PyMOL commands that place a pseudoatom at each C-alpha (Angstrom):
pseudoatom trace, name=CA, resn=MET, resi=1, chain=A, elem=C, hetatm=0, pos=[109.200, 245.053, 86.852]
pseudoatom trace, name=CA, resn=PHE, resi=2, chain=A, elem=C, hetatm=0, pos=[111.318, 248.184, 86.439]
pseudoatom trace, name=CA, resn=GLN, resi=3, chain=A, elem=C, hetatm=0, pos=[113.746, 248.523, 83.554]
pseudoatom trace, name=CA, resn=LYS, resi=4, chain=A, elem=C, hetatm=0, pos=[116.223, 250.136, 85.983]
pseudoatom trace, name=CA, resn=ARG, resi=5, chain=A, elem=C, hetatm=0, pos=[115.945, 253.533, 84.317]
pseudoatom trace, name=CA, resn=PHE, resi=6, chain=A, elem=C, hetatm=0, pos=[115.141, 256.993, 85.531]
pseudoatom trace, name=CA, resn=PHE, resi=7, chain=A, elem=C, hetatm=0, pos=[114.074, 260.128, 83.726]
pseudoatom trace, name=CA, resn=LEU, resi=8, chain=A, elem=C, hetatm=0, pos=[114.961, 263.701, 84.602]
pseudoatom trace, name=CA, resn=THR, resi=9, chain=A, elem=C, hetatm=0, pos=[112.149, 266.190, 84.248]
pseudoatom trace, name=CA, resn=LYS, resi=10, chain=A, elem=C, hetatm=0, pos=[113.135, 269.520, 82.727]
pseudoatom trace, name=CA, resn=GLN, resi=11, chain=A, elem=C, hetatm=0, pos=[113.308, 270.958, 86.242]
pseudoatom trace, name=CA, resn=GLY, resi=12, chain=A, elem=C, hetatm=0, pos=[115.433, 268.054, 87.494]
pseudoatom trace, name=CA, resn=ALA, resi=13, chain=A, elem=C, hetatm=0, pos=[117.925, 268.529, 84.645]
pseudoatom trace, name=CA, resn=LEU, resi=14, chain=A, elem=C, hetatm=0, pos=[118.015, 272.285, 85.241]
pseudoatom trace, name=CA, resn=ASP, resi=15, chain=A, elem=C, hetatm=0, pos=[118.624, 271.713, 88.949]
pseudoatom trace, name=CA, resn=ILE, resi=16, chain=A, elem=C, hetatm=0, pos=[121.649, 269.483, 88.277]
pseudoatom trace, name=CA, resn=GLN, resi=17, chain=A, elem=C, hetatm=0, pos=[123.007, 272.045, 85.839]
pseudoatom trace, name=CA, resn=GLU, resi=18, chain=A, elem=C, hetatm=0, pos=[122.602, 274.916, 88.318]
pseudoatom trace, name=CA, resn=ILE, resi=19, chain=A, elem=C, hetatm=0, pos=[124.135, 272.955, 91.198]
pseudoatom trace, name=CA, resn=THR, resi=20, chain=A, elem=C, hetatm=0, pos=[127.085, 271.967, 89.006]
pseudoatom trace, name=CA, resn=GLU, resi=21, chain=A, elem=C, hetatm=0, pos=[127.632, 275.539, 87.811]
pseudoatom trace, name=CA, resn=TYR, resi=22, chain=A, elem=C, hetatm=0, pos=[127.496, 276.826, 91.382]
pseudoatom trace, name=CA, resn=ILE, resi=23, chain=A, elem=C, hetatm=0, pos=[130.100, 274.356, 92.648]
pseudoatom trace, name=CA, resn=ALA, resi=24, chain=A, elem=C, hetatm=0, pos=[132.257, 274.933, 89.538]
pseudoatom trace, name=CA, resn=ARG, resi=25, chain=A, elem=C, hetatm=0, pos=[132.797, 278.537, 90.628]
pseudoatom trace, name=CA, resn=ASP, resi=26, chain=A, elem=C, hetatm=0, pos=[135.218, 277.107, 93.184]
pseudoatom trace, name=CA, resn=SER, resi=27, chain=A, elem=C, hetatm=0, pos=[136.252, 273.815, 91.622]
pseudoatom trace, name=CA, resn=MET, resi=28, chain=A, elem=C, hetatm=0, pos=[135.340, 272.237, 88.303]
pseudoatom trace, name=CA, resn=GLU, resi=29, chain=A, elem=C, hetatm=0, pos=[136.666, 268.894, 89.538]
pseudoatom trace, name=CA, resn=ASN, resi=30, chain=A, elem=C, hetatm=0, pos=[134.388, 268.957, 92.599]
pseudoatom trace, name=CA, resn=ALA, resi=31, chain=A, elem=C, hetatm=0, pos=[131.453, 270.060, 90.463]
pseudoatom trace, name=CA, resn=ILE, resi=32, chain=A, elem=C, hetatm=0, pos=[131.849, 267.133, 88.089]
pseudoatom trace, name=CA, resn=ARG, resi=33, chain=A, elem=C, hetatm=0, pos=[132.328, 264.706, 90.978]
pseudoatom trace, name=CA, resn=PHE, resi=34, chain=A, elem=C, hetatm=0, pos=[129.198, 265.937, 92.746]
pseudoatom trace, name=CA, resn=ALA, resi=35, chain=A, elem=C, hetatm=0, pos=[127.096, 265.826, 89.563]
pseudoatom trace, name=CA, resn=ASP, resi=36, chain=A, elem=C, hetatm=0, pos=[128.266, 262.224, 89.095]
pseudoatom trace, name=CA, resn=GLU, resi=37, chain=A, elem=C, hetatm=0, pos=[127.219, 261.455, 92.685]
pseudoatom trace, name=CA, resn=LEU, resi=38, chain=A, elem=C, hetatm=0, pos=[123.763, 262.935, 92.138]
pseudoatom trace, name=CA, resn=LEU, resi=39, chain=A, elem=C, hetatm=0, pos=[123.309, 260.941, 88.941]
pseudoatom trace, name=CA, resn=ALA, resi=40, chain=A, elem=C, hetatm=0, pos=[124.474, 257.767, 90.721]
pseudoatom trace, name=CA, resn=VAL, resi=41, chain=A, elem=C, hetatm=0, pos=[121.761, 258.294, 93.331]
pseudoatom trace, name=CA, resn=CYS, resi=42, chain=A, elem=C, hetatm=0, pos=[119.222, 258.818, 90.525]
pseudoatom trace, name=CA, resn=ARG, resi=43, chain=A, elem=C, hetatm=0, pos=[120.365, 255.596, 88.821]
pseudoatom trace, name=CA, resn=SER, resi=44, chain=A, elem=C, hetatm=0, pos=[119.941, 253.659, 92.071]
pseudoatom trace, name=CA, resn=ILE, resi=45, chain=A, elem=C, hetatm=0, pos=[116.322, 254.669, 92.695]
pseudoatom trace, name=CA, resn=PRO, resi=46, chain=A, elem=C, hetatm=0, pos=[114.663, 252.262, 90.208]
pseudoatom trace, name=CA, resn=ASP, resi=47, chain=A, elem=C, hetatm=0, pos=[116.227, 249.301, 92.054]
pseudoatom trace, name=CA, resn=PHE, resi=48, chain=A, elem=C, hetatm=0, pos=[114.223, 250.114, 95.216]
pseudoatom trace, name=CA, resn=PRO, resi=49, chain=A, elem=C, hetatm=0, pos=[111.847, 252.983, 94.436]
pseudoatom trace, name=CA, resn=ASP, resi=50, chain=A, elem=C, hetatm=0, pos=[110.028, 252.798, 97.786]
pseudoatom trace, name=CA, resn=ARG, resi=51, chain=A, elem=C, hetatm=0, pos=[113.207, 253.291, 99.828]
pseudoatom trace, name=CA, resn=GLY, resi=52, chain=A, elem=C, hetatm=0, pos=[112.907, 257.074, 99.775]
pseudoatom trace, name=CA, resn=ARG, resi=53, chain=A, elem=C, hetatm=0, pos=[110.796, 258.733, 102.416]
pseudoatom trace, name=CA, resn=ILE, resi=54, chain=A, elem=C, hetatm=0, pos=[107.495, 260.385, 101.596]
pseudoatom trace, name=CA, resn=VAL, resi=55, chain=A, elem=C, hetatm=0, pos=[108.060, 264.118, 101.118]
pseudoatom trace, name=CA, resn=PRO, resi=56, chain=A, elem=C, hetatm=0, pos=[106.688, 265.684, 104.322]
pseudoatom trace, name=CA, resn=GLU, resi=57, chain=A, elem=C, hetatm=0, pos=[105.380, 268.821, 102.602]
pseudoatom trace, name=CA, resn=VAL, resi=58, chain=A, elem=C, hetatm=0, pos=[103.233, 266.703, 100.268]
pseudoatom trace, name=CA, resn=GLY, resi=59, chain=A, elem=C, hetatm=0, pos=[102.309, 263.652, 102.330]
pseudoatom trace, name=CA, resn=HIS, resi=60, chain=A, elem=C, hetatm=0, pos=[101.552, 261.574, 99.226]
pseudoatom trace, name=CA, resn=SER, resi=61, chain=A, elem=C, hetatm=0, pos=[103.075, 258.108, 98.939]
pseudoatom trace, name=CA, resn=GLN, resi=62, chain=A, elem=C, hetatm=0, pos=[103.937, 258.606, 95.256]
pseudoatom trace, name=CA, resn=ILE, resi=63, chain=A, elem=C, hetatm=0, pos=[106.132, 261.664, 95.911]
pseudoatom trace, name=CA, resn=ARG, resi=64, chain=A, elem=C, hetatm=0, pos=[109.318, 260.532, 97.629]
pseudoatom trace, name=CA, resn=GLU, resi=65, chain=A, elem=C, hetatm=0, pos=[112.781, 261.833, 98.309]
pseudoatom trace, name=CA, resn=ILE, resi=66, chain=A, elem=C, hetatm=0, pos=[116.297, 260.723, 99.032]
pseudoatom trace, name=CA, resn=ILE, resi=67, chain=A, elem=C, hetatm=0, pos=[118.701, 263.026, 100.835]
pseudoatom trace, name=CA, resn=HIS, resi=68, chain=A, elem=C, hetatm=0, pos=[122.247, 263.126, 99.465]
pseudoatom trace, name=CA, resn=LYS, resi=69, chain=A, elem=C, hetatm=0, pos=[124.622, 265.307, 101.433]
pseudoatom trace, name=CA, resn=ASN, resi=70, chain=A, elem=C, hetatm=0, pos=[122.783, 268.656, 101.612]
pseudoatom trace, name=CA, resn=TYR, resi=71, chain=A, elem=C, hetatm=0, pos=[120.417, 268.008, 98.699]
pseudoatom trace, name=CA, resn=ARG, resi=72, chain=A, elem=C, hetatm=0, pos=[116.950, 266.545, 98.399]
pseudoatom trace, name=CA, resn=LEU, resi=73, chain=A, elem=C, hetatm=0, pos=[116.258, 264.430, 95.311]
pseudoatom trace, name=CA, resn=VAL, resi=74, chain=A, elem=C, hetatm=0, pos=[112.487, 264.396, 94.913]
pseudoatom trace, name=CA, resn=TYR, resi=75, chain=A, elem=C, hetatm=0, pos=[110.994, 261.793, 92.607]
pseudoatom trace, name=CA, resn=THR, resi=76, chain=A, elem=C, hetatm=0, pos=[107.827, 259.973, 91.680]
pseudoatom trace, name=CA, resn=VAL, resi=77, chain=A, elem=C, hetatm=0, pos=[107.070, 256.628, 90.085]
pseudoatom trace, name=CA, resn=ARG, resi=78, chain=A, elem=C, hetatm=0, pos=[104.532, 256.565, 87.301]
pseudoatom trace, name=CA, resn=LYS, resi=79, chain=A, elem=C, hetatm=0, pos=[103.757, 253.576, 85.119]
pseudoatom trace, name=CA, resn=GLU, resi=80, chain=A, elem=C, hetatm=0, pos=[106.892, 251.811, 86.403]
pseudoatom trace, name=CA, resn=LYS, resi=81, chain=A, elem=C, hetatm=0, pos=[109.121, 254.762, 85.461]
pseudoatom trace, name=CA, resn=VAL, resi=82, chain=A, elem=C, hetatm=0, pos=[111.039, 256.910, 87.933]
pseudoatom trace, name=CA, resn=PHE, resi=83, chain=A, elem=C, hetatm=0, pos=[110.883, 260.651, 87.305]
pseudoatom trace, name=CA, resn=ILE, resi=84, chain=A, elem=C, hetatm=0, pos=[113.304, 262.945, 89.129]
pseudoatom trace, name=CA, resn=LEU, resi=85, chain=A, elem=C, hetatm=0, pos=[111.156, 266.005, 89.820]
pseudoatom trace, name=CA, resn=GLN, resi=86, chain=A, elem=C, hetatm=0, pos=[113.542, 268.359, 91.577]
pseudoatom trace, name=CA, resn=ILE, resi=87, chain=A, elem=C, hetatm=0, pos=[116.932, 268.458, 93.256]
pseudoatom trace, name=CA, resn=PHE, resi=88, chain=A, elem=C, hetatm=0, pos=[117.520, 271.259, 95.719]
pseudoatom trace, name=CA, resn=ASN, resi=89, chain=A, elem=C, hetatm=0, pos=[119.187, 272.291, 98.966]
pseudoatom trace, name=CA, resn=ALA, resi=90, chain=A, elem=C, hetatm=0, pos=[117.826, 270.343, 101.924]
pseudoatom trace, name=CA, resn=ALA, resi=91, chain=A, elem=C, hetatm=0, pos=[117.246, 273.556, 103.896]
pseudoatom trace, name=CA, resn=LYS, resi=92, chain=A, elem=C, hetatm=0, pos=[114.473, 274.533, 101.455]
pseudoatom trace, name=CA, resn=LEU, resi=93, chain=A, elem=C, hetatm=0, pos=[110.907, 273.272, 101.295]
pseudoatom trace, name=CA, resn=PHE, resi=94, chain=A, elem=C, hetatm=0, pos=[109.591, 271.303, 98.335]
pseudoatom trace, name=CA, resn=ARG, resi=95, chain=A, elem=C, hetatm=0, pos=[107.075, 273.112, 96.164]
pseudoatom trace, name=CA, resn=MET, resi=96, chain=A, elem=C, hetatm=0, pos=[105.321, 271.059, 93.513]
pseudoatom trace, name=CA, resn=GLN, resi=97, chain=A, elem=C, hetatm=0, pos=[105.006, 273.579, 90.738]
pseudoatom trace, name=CA, resn=ASP, resi=98, chain=A, elem=C, hetatm=0, pos=[104.859, 273.215, 87.005]
pseudoatom trace, name=CA, resn=ILE, resi=99, chain=A, elem=C, hetatm=0, pos=[106.313, 269.708, 86.955]
pseudoatom trace, name=CA, resn=ASP, resi=100, chain=A, elem=C, hetatm=0, pos=[106.624, 268.553, 83.360]
pseudoatom trace, name=CA, resn=PHE, resi=101, chain=A, elem=C, hetatm=0, pos=[107.029, 264.788, 82.897]
pseudoatom trace, name=CA, resn=GLU, resi=102, chain=A, elem=C, hetatm=0, pos=[108.511, 265.042, 79.403]
for i in range(1, 102): cmd.bond("trace and resi %d" % i, "trace and resi %d" % (i + 1))
show_as sticks, trace
zoom trace
């Protein structure tokens, strides 16, 4: 059974930071609100980890994603832990590169 926790990889944390900084150029309030929304989606994944679709570019059942607004939150479940791999604009393709699970 899951402990209802998620972990951001280094890339996942960097993605949230970059998205927040980008939005903050126009509105700090909107940036904070959107970062909170992204983190709320991340927090919800351990409740039903299989609800996300399989990432089409990978085709592996352990690499899934949830779309939130215009962003793809890509994650995997390993040893009953959810790892957020990347968060990026939905218009881009997922590239599994240098994913660090620490």
